[in-house]
Backbone as numpy.savetxt, mean C-alpha at the origin, in Angstrom:
# Nx Ny Nz CAx CAy CAz Cx Cy Cz
-30.54 25.44 -7.36 -29.15 25.19 -7.00 -28.92 23.75 -6.56
-29.80 23.13 -5.72 -29.59 21.75 -5.32 -29.55 20.80 -6.50
-30.31 21.10 -7.57 -30.31 20.22 -8.73 -28.93 20.19 -9.38
-28.26 21.33 -9.46 -26.92 21.38 -10.05 -25.97 20.54 -9.22
-26.09 20.63 -7.90 -25.25 19.85 -7.01 -25.53 18.37 -7.20
-26.81 18.01 -7.34 -27.19 16.62 -7.57 -26.65 16.11 -8.89
-26.66 16.98 -9.93 -26.10 16.59 -11.22 -24.61 16.27 -11.09
-23.89 17.05 -10.32 -22.47 16.80 -10.10 -22.25 15.47 -9.40
-23.10 15.16 -8.44 -22.99 13.88 -7.74 -23.27 12.72 -8.69
-24.24 12.89 -9.55 -24.57 11.83 -10.51 -23.41 11.61 -11.47
-22.81 12.69 -11.94 -21.66 12.55 -12.84 -20.49 11.87 -12.14
-20.24 12.26 -10.90 -19.15 11.64 -10.13 -19.44 10.16 -9.91
-20.68 9.84 -9.58 -21.07 8.45 -9.38 -20.86 7.63 -10.65
-21.19 8.21 -11.80 -21.01 7.50 -13.07 -19.54 7.24 -13.35
-18.67 8.21 -13.03 -17.23 8.04 -13.23 -16.72 6.91 -12.35
-17.17 6.88 -11.10 -16.75 5.83 -10.17 -17.21 4.47 -10.66
-18.47 4.37 -11.06 -19.01 3.09 -11.55 -18.24 2.63 -12.78
-17.97 3.54 -13.72 -17.23 3.18 -14.93 -15.83 2.68 -14.59
-15.18 3.30 -13.60 -13.83 2.89 -13.23 -13.82 1.54 -12.53
-14.85 1.26 -11.73 -14.88 0.01 -10.96 -15.45 -1.17 -11.73
-16.22 -0.91 -12.76 -16.92 -1.97 -13.50 -16.00 -3.10 -13.94
-14.83 -2.84 -14.54 -14.02 -3.95 -15.03 -13.31 -4.75 -13.93
-13.32 -4.27 -12.70 -12.61 -4.94 -11.61 -13.47 -6.03 -10.97
-12.79 -7.01 -10.33 -13.54 -8.03 -9.60 -13.96 -7.46 -8.24
-14.77 -8.21 -7.51 -15.34 -7.72 -6.24 -14.26 -7.35 -5.23
-13.22 -8.18 -5.09 -12.16 -7.89 -4.12 -11.42 -6.60 -4.49
-11.12 -6.44 -5.76 -10.41 -5.23 -6.20 -11.28 -3.99 -5.97
-12.58 -4.09 -6.26 -13.47 -2.96 -6.02 -13.46 -2.56 -4.55
-13.52 -3.57 -3.70 -13.53 -3.31 -2.26 -12.25 -2.61 -1.82
-11.10 -3.10 -2.32 -9.83 -2.48 -1.95 -9.74 -1.05 -2.44
-10.16 -0.81 -3.68 -10.09 0.55 -4.24 -10.96 1.50 -3.43
-12.17 1.08 -3.11 -13.06 1.95 -2.35 -12.54 2.19 -0.93
-12.03 1.14 -0.31 -11.48 1.28 1.04 -10.31 2.26 1.04
-9.40 2.10 0.09 -8.25 2.99 0.00 -8.69 4.42 -0.31
-9.68 4.58 -1.17 -10.17 5.91 -1.53 -10.74 6.62 -0.30
-11.53 5.90 0.49 -12.08 6.50 1.71 -10.97 6.95 2.65
-9.96 6.11 2.82 -8.85 6.47 3.71 -8.07 7.65 3.14
-7.87 7.64 1.85 -7.12 8.71 1.19 -7.83 10.05 1.35
-9.18 10.03 1.35 -9.97 11.25 1.50 -10.19 11.61 2.97
-9.64 10.79 3.87 -9.78 11.06 5.30 -11.17 10.75 5.83
-11.89 9.91 5.14 -13.24 9.55 5.57 -13.18 8.24 6.34
-14.06 8.11 7.29 -14.16 6.87 8.04 -15.04 5.91 7.27
-15.03 4.67 7.70 -15.86 3.65 7.07 -17.31 4.11 7.06
-18.01 3.81 5.99 -19.41 4.19 5.90 -20.20 3.40 6.94
-21.01 4.07 7.70 -21.76 3.39 8.76 -22.95 2.64 8.17
-23.46 1.71 8.95 -24.61 0.94 8.48 -25.85 1.81 8.39
-25.91 2.90 9.19 -27.08 3.76 9.12 -27.13 4.51 7.80
-25.96 4.97 7.31 -25.98 5.65 6.02 -26.18 4.65 4.89
-25.71 3.43 5.07 -25.92 2.40 4.05 -27.39 2.00 3.98
-28.08 2.05 5.12 -29.49 1.69 5.15 -30.33 2.72 4.40
-29.85 3.97 4.37 -30.60 5.01 3.68 -30.47 4.90 2.16
-29.46 4.14 1.71 -29.23 3.99 0.27 -30.06 2.82 -0.25
-30.56 2.93 -1.48 -31.27 1.80 -2.05 -30.31 0.64 -2.25
-30.81 -0.57 -2.04 -29.92 -1.72 -2.16 -30.14 -2.45 -3.47
-29.39 -2.02 -4.48 -29.41 -2.70 -5.76 -28.13 -3.52 -5.85
-28.06 -4.51 -6.70 -26.85 -5.32 -6.80 -25.60 -4.51 -7.10
-25.71 -3.49 -7.94 -24.52 -2.69 -8.27 -23.99 -1.96 -7.04
-24.90 -1.42 -6.23 -24.46 -0.65 -5.07 -23.92 -1.55 -3.98
-24.46 -2.75 -3.82 -23.96 -3.62 -2.76 -22.55 -4.09 -3.06
-22.18 -4.17 -4.33 -20.84 -4.59 -4.70 -19.82 -3.52 -4.34
-20.20 -2.23 -4.41 -19.24 -1.16 -4.22 -19.06 -0.74 -2.77
-19.68 -1.43 -1.82 -19.48 -1.06 -0.43 -18.11 -1.50 0.04
-17.34 -0.60 0.69 -16.05 -1.01 1.20 -16.24 -2.01 2.32
-15.19 -2.75 2.60 -15.20 -3.77 3.64 -16.23 -4.85 3.34
-16.47 -5.13 2.08 -17.42 -6.18 1.72 -16.93 -7.54 2.17
-15.60 -7.70 2.31 -15.03 -8.97 2.74 -14.04 -8.74 3.90
-14.48 -8.15 5.03 -13.54 -7.83 6.07 -12.90 -9.06 6.71
-13.59 -10.21 6.68 -13.06 -11.39 7.35 -11.90 -12.01 6.58
-11.69 -11.64 5.32 -10.61 -12.21 4.53 -9.25 -11.63 4.88
-9.19 -10.48 5.49 -7.92 -9.84 5.80 -7.34 -10.44 7.08
-6.08 -10.93 7.02 -5.45 -11.47 8.22 -5.38 -10.41 9.32
-5.53 -10.85 10.55 -5.55 -9.91 11.67 -4.27 -9.89 12.48
-3.29 -10.71 12.12 -2.00 -10.65 12.80 -0.89 -10.66 11.76
0.29 -10.18 12.16 1.39 -10.00 11.20 1.88 -11.33 10.64
1.88 -12.37 11.44 2.37 -13.66 10.93 1.43 -14.19 9.83
0.13 -14.11 10.05 -0.84 -14.56 9.03 -0.73 -13.72 7.77
-0.53 -12.41 7.94 -0.39 -11.53 6.79 0.87 -11.88 5.99
1.98 -12.14 6.70 3.21 -12.55 6.02 3.00 -13.84 5.25
2.33 -14.81 5.86 2.07 -16.08 5.19 1.18 -15.89 3.96
0.22 -15.00 4.05 -0.68 -14.75 2.93 0.02 -14.01 1.79
0.90 -13.07 2.11 1.53 -12.22 1.09 2.84 -12.79 0.56
3.49 -13.67 1.29 4.74 -14.33 0.86 5.80 -13.36 0.34
6.23 -12.38 1.15 7.28 -11.46 0.68 8.57 -12.21 0.41
9.30 -11.81 -0.64 10.52 -12.49 -1.06 11.79 -11.75 -0.66
11.67 -10.56 -0.09 12.84 -9.78 0.31 12.51 -9.01 1.58
13.56 -8.52 2.22 13.36 -7.72 3.44 12.57 -6.45 3.13
12.79 -5.86 1.98 12.06 -4.64 1.60 10.58 -4.97 1.42
10.27 -6.07 0.76 8.86 -6.46 0.61 8.24 -6.75 1.97
8.99 -7.39 2.86 8.47 -7.67 4.20 8.24 -6.35 4.95
9.12 -5.38 4.76 8.94 -4.08 5.42 7.66 -3.41 4.92
7.33 -3.56 3.64 6.07 -3.00 3.14 4.88 -3.71 3.76
5.01 -5.01 3.96 3.93 -5.77 4.61 3.75 -5.29 6.05
4.86 -5.04 6.76 4.79 -4.52 8.13 4.11 -3.15 8.14
4.53 -2.27 7.24 3.95 -0.92 7.20 2.46 -0.98 6.86
2.09 -1.85 5.94 0.67 -2.03 5.59 -0.09 -2.55 6.81
0.47 -3.53 7.48 -0.17 -4.10 8.67 -0.42 -3.01 9.72
0.61 -2.21 9.99 0.47 -1.18 11.02 -0.51 -0.08 10.64
-0.64 0.21 9.36 -1.55 1.29 8.96 -2.96 0.81 8.66
-3.12 -0.48 8.30 -4.43 -0.94 7.84 -5.04 -2.10 8.63
-4.23 -3.02 9.15 -4.77 -4.26 9.67 -4.52 -4.51 11.15
-3.63 -3.76 11.75 -3.30 -3.97 13.16 -4.48 -3.60 14.05
-4.51 -4.13 15.27 -5.54 -3.68 16.21 -5.45 -2.16 16.39
-6.57 -1.51 16.66 -6.60 -0.04 16.72 -5.52 0.58 17.62
-5.20 -0.05 18.73 -4.19 0.52 19.64 -2.78 0.44 19.07
-2.54 -0.40 18.08 -1.21 -0.52 17.46 -1.09 0.29 16.18
-2.18 0.75 15.61 -2.14 1.38 14.29 -1.39 2.70 14.30
-0.65 2.90 13.23 0.04 4.17 12.99 0.48 4.21 11.54
0.73 5.40 11.04 1.08 5.60 9.64 2.58 5.50 9.40
3.39 5.92 10.35 4.84 5.92 10.18 5.46 4.70 10.85
6.48 4.14 10.21 7.21 3.01 10.79 8.67 3.40 10.98
9.32 2.71 11.90 10.73 2.95 12.21 11.49 1.63 12.14
12.80 1.72 12.28 13.64 0.52 12.28 13.24 -0.41 13.43
12.90 0.15 14.58 12.51 -0.70 15.71 11.21 -1.44 15.41
10.28 -0.82 14.66 9.06 -1.52 14.24 9.40 -2.68 13.31
10.31 -2.43 12.39 10.71 -3.48 11.44 11.28 -4.67 12.20
12.19 -4.41 13.13 12.79 -5.50 13.91 11.73 -6.25 14.71
10.87 -5.52 15.40 9.83 -6.14 16.23 8.89 -7.01 15.41
8.38 -6.47 14.30 7.37 -7.20 13.53 7.97 -8.28 12.63
9.24 -8.13 12.22 9.91 -9.23 11.53 9.98 -10.43 12.48
10.32 -10.16 13.73 10.41 -11.25 14.72 9.03 -11.85 14.97
8.01 -11.02 15.14 6.64 -11.53 15.38 6.14 -12.35 14.20
6.56 -11.96 12.99 6.12 -12.67 11.79 6.98 -13.89 11.49
8.02 -14.09 12.31 8.95 -15.19 12.09 9.62 -15.06 10.72
10.06 -13.83 10.41 10.74 -13.55 9.15 12.20 -13.26 9.47
13.10 -13.79 8.69 14.54 -13.64 8.92 14.93 -12.16 8.91
15.69 -11.76 9.94 16.17 -10.38 10.02 17.29 -10.16 9.01
17.27 -9.03 8.32 18.36 -8.74 7.38 19.65 -8.39 8.13
20.77 -8.57 7.47 22.07 -8.26 8.09 22.15 -6.78 8.46
21.63 -5.92 7.62 21.64 -4.47 7.89 20.20 -3.98 8.03
19.59 -4.31 9.15 18.18 -3.94 9.36 17.99 -2.43 9.30
19.03 -1.67 9.66 18.94 -0.21 9.64 18.80 0.34 8.23
19.14 -0.45 7.21 19.07 0.01 5.82 17.78 -0.43 5.12
16.99 -1.27 5.76 15.81 -1.84 5.10 14.84 -0.77 4.63
14.50 0.18 5.48 13.54 1.22 5.09 14.14 2.19 4.07
15.44 2.46 4.18 16.10 3.31 3.18 16.06 2.62 1.81
16.29 1.30 1.81 16.19 0.55 0.55 14.76 0.56 0.02
13.78 0.57 0.93 12.38 0.67 0.53 12.06 2.00 -0.13
12.70 3.07 0.35 12.55 4.39 -0.28 13.15 4.34 -1.69
14.35 3.73 -1.80 15.01 3.64 -3.10 14.19 2.80 -4.09
13.49 1.79 -3.58 12.65 0.95 -4.44 11.34 1.64 -4.80
11.02 2.74 -4.11 9.81 3.49 -4.42 8.59 3.13 -3.60
8.76 2.36 -2.51 7.64 1.90 -1.71 7.33 2.78 -0.50
8.30 3.58 -0.05 8.14 4.40 1.15 8.49 5.85 0.86
7.92 6.73 1.68 8.30 8.14 1.71 8.84 8.42 3.10
9.85 9.28 3.17 10.36 9.70 4.48 9.39 10.71 5.06
9.04 10.54 6.34 8.12 11.50 6.97 8.78 12.28 8.09
9.89 11.84 8.54 10.60 12.50 9.63 11.90 11.77 9.87
12.61 12.21 10.86 13.90 11.59 11.16 13.69 10.15 11.60
14.08 9.22 10.76 13.96 7.81 11.09 12.56 7.24 10.93
11.63 8.02 10.37 10.25 7.56 10.19 9.93 7.51 8.69
9.19 6.47 8.33 8.85 6.24 6.93 7.38 5.87 6.84
6.74 6.29 5.73 5.33 5.99 5.52 5.18 5.25 4.20
4.36 4.21 4.21 4.06 3.47 3.00 3.35 4.39 2.02
3.84 4.48 0.80 3.19 5.34 -0.19 2.26 4.49 -1.06
1.54 5.09 -2.01 0.61 4.30 -2.83 1.27 3.16 -3.60
2.52 3.33 -4.01 3.21 2.24 -4.72 3.41 1.05 -3.79
3.85 1.33 -2.55 4.02 0.26 -1.57 2.69 -0.38 -1.19
1.67 0.46 -1.04 0.33 -0.04 -0.72 -0.14 -1.00 -1.82
0.05 -0.60 -3.08 -0.35 -1.45 -4.19 0.47 -2.72 -4.27
1.75 -2.65 -3.89 2.57 -3.86 -3.87 1.92 -4.89 -2.95
1.54 -4.47 -1.76 0.97 -5.40 -0.78 -0.42 -5.86 -1.20
-1.26 -4.95 -1.65 -2.65 -5.32 -1.93 -2.88 -5.92 -3.30
-2.05 -5.54 -4.29 -2.30 -5.97 -5.66 -1.29 -7.00 -6.18
-0.03 -6.89 -5.78 1.02 -7.72 -6.36 1.33 -8.96 -5.53
1.40 -8.80 -4.22 1.74 -9.94 -3.36 0.49 -10.75 -3.05
0.55 -12.07 -3.00 1.72 -12.88 -3.32 1.93 -12.92 -4.83
3.16 -13.06 -5.23 3.50 -13.10 -6.65 3.08 -14.42 -7.26
2.78 -14.37 -8.53 2.46 -15.60 -9.26 3.72 -16.44 -9.36
3.56 -17.74 -9.51 4.71 -18.64 -9.62 5.60 -18.21 -10.76
6.88 -18.11 -10.49 7.84 -17.74 -11.52 8.02 -16.25 -11.72
7.22 -15.43 -11.06 7.33 -13.97 -11.21 8.39 -13.46 -10.25
9.41 -12.84 -10.78 10.52 -12.36 -9.95 10.16 -11.04 -9.29
10.65 -10.83 -8.05 10.42 -9.54 -7.40 11.17 -8.43 -8.11
10.60 -7.25 -8.06 11.26 -6.08 -8.64 12.36 -5.66 -7.69
13.55 -5.51 -8.21 14.69 -5.11 -7.38 15.19 -3.75 -7.86
15.57 -2.91 -6.89 16.13 -1.63 -7.30 17.47 -1.84 -8.00
17.79 -0.95 -8.88 19.04 -1.05 -9.61 20.21 -0.93 -8.64
21.17 -1.84 -8.77 22.35 -1.78 -7.91 23.58 -1.36 -8.69
23.39 -1.03 -9.95 24.50 -0.61 -10.78 24.98 0.75 -10.34
26.27 0.86 -10.15 26.84 2.13 -9.73 26.96 3.06 -10.92
26.69 4.29 -10.66 26.83 5.30 -11.71 28.31 5.59 -11.91
28.67 5.73 -13.12 30.05 6.10 -13.42 30.08 7.55 -13.86
31.10 8.20 -13.46 31.24 9.59 -13.88 32.22 9.63 -15.03
31.89 10.40 -15.99 32.77 10.52 -17.15 33.72 11.67 -16.92
34.97 11.36 -17.16 35.97 12.42 -17.04 36.09 13.11 -18.39
36.31 14.36 -18.33 36.52 15.09 -19.57 37.85 14.66 -20.17
37.91 14.53 -21.47 39.18 14.11 -22.08 40.26 15.17 -21.79
41.46 14.67 -21.57 42.54 15.65 -21.27 42.75 16.57 -22.47
43.01 17.77 -22.16 43.27 18.74 -23.23 44.76 18.86 -23.41
45.17 18.92 -24.61 46.59 19.10 -24.92 46.87 20.57 -25.16
47.52 21.20 -24.22 47.82 22.61 -24.43 48.87 22.75 -25.55
48.70 23.75 -26.35 49.66 24.00 -27.44 50.91 24.62 -26.85
52.01 24.16 -27.34 53.30 24.67 -26.84 53.79 25.83 -27.60
C-alpha cells in the first residue's frame, strides 16, 4: 500500500515540475508560495527542507527563495508596483495586508477605512469617492465580497499585483467597462380597429 501512495506522490511531483519548468525563478517562488497559502499550509520549515535531498532542481522550487526582495512597508510596495488607478492601489493594499504586512497587521479582508489609512501611509492620492473604490475593484474582478463592507483579494487581484504590476512602458491599465446598458423597448403594436 505505501508504494501506491509513493507512486501518487511521484506523479504529483512530476506534474508540479512540468508546470514550473518554463517559469523563471521568481515566478516559481511566487507560484509555490501562493499554492502553499491556498492549501492552508505554512511555510516549509528548514528541518523538513534538510530532510530533502538538495539537488539544483529542488532548491529552485523552495518557496521564499527570495524573501528579501519583497518590500516590507506599504510605501515601498507602492513604489515598486506603480499602481495607475485607485482600484490598482486598493489591490496593492489588500495584497500588502494579506501577504507582506507585519504579522500583527495581517488580515485577509479589507475595508474602506483600511484603504484610506494605507493610501495615506503610501502617499497615494485619495480618490474622490473612496467609499466606491472596493466596489469598483469587485466590478473589475479583483475582489470578492466577504461580508458587510469587507472585501478579499481574489486570485485575479493577487495575480495583478504579483504578475502584472508594474506595467511595462506604454501598457495601459485594464479598466472596467463604463458603458451603460441600454434596454430595448418592444416596438409599439398597432391594434386593429
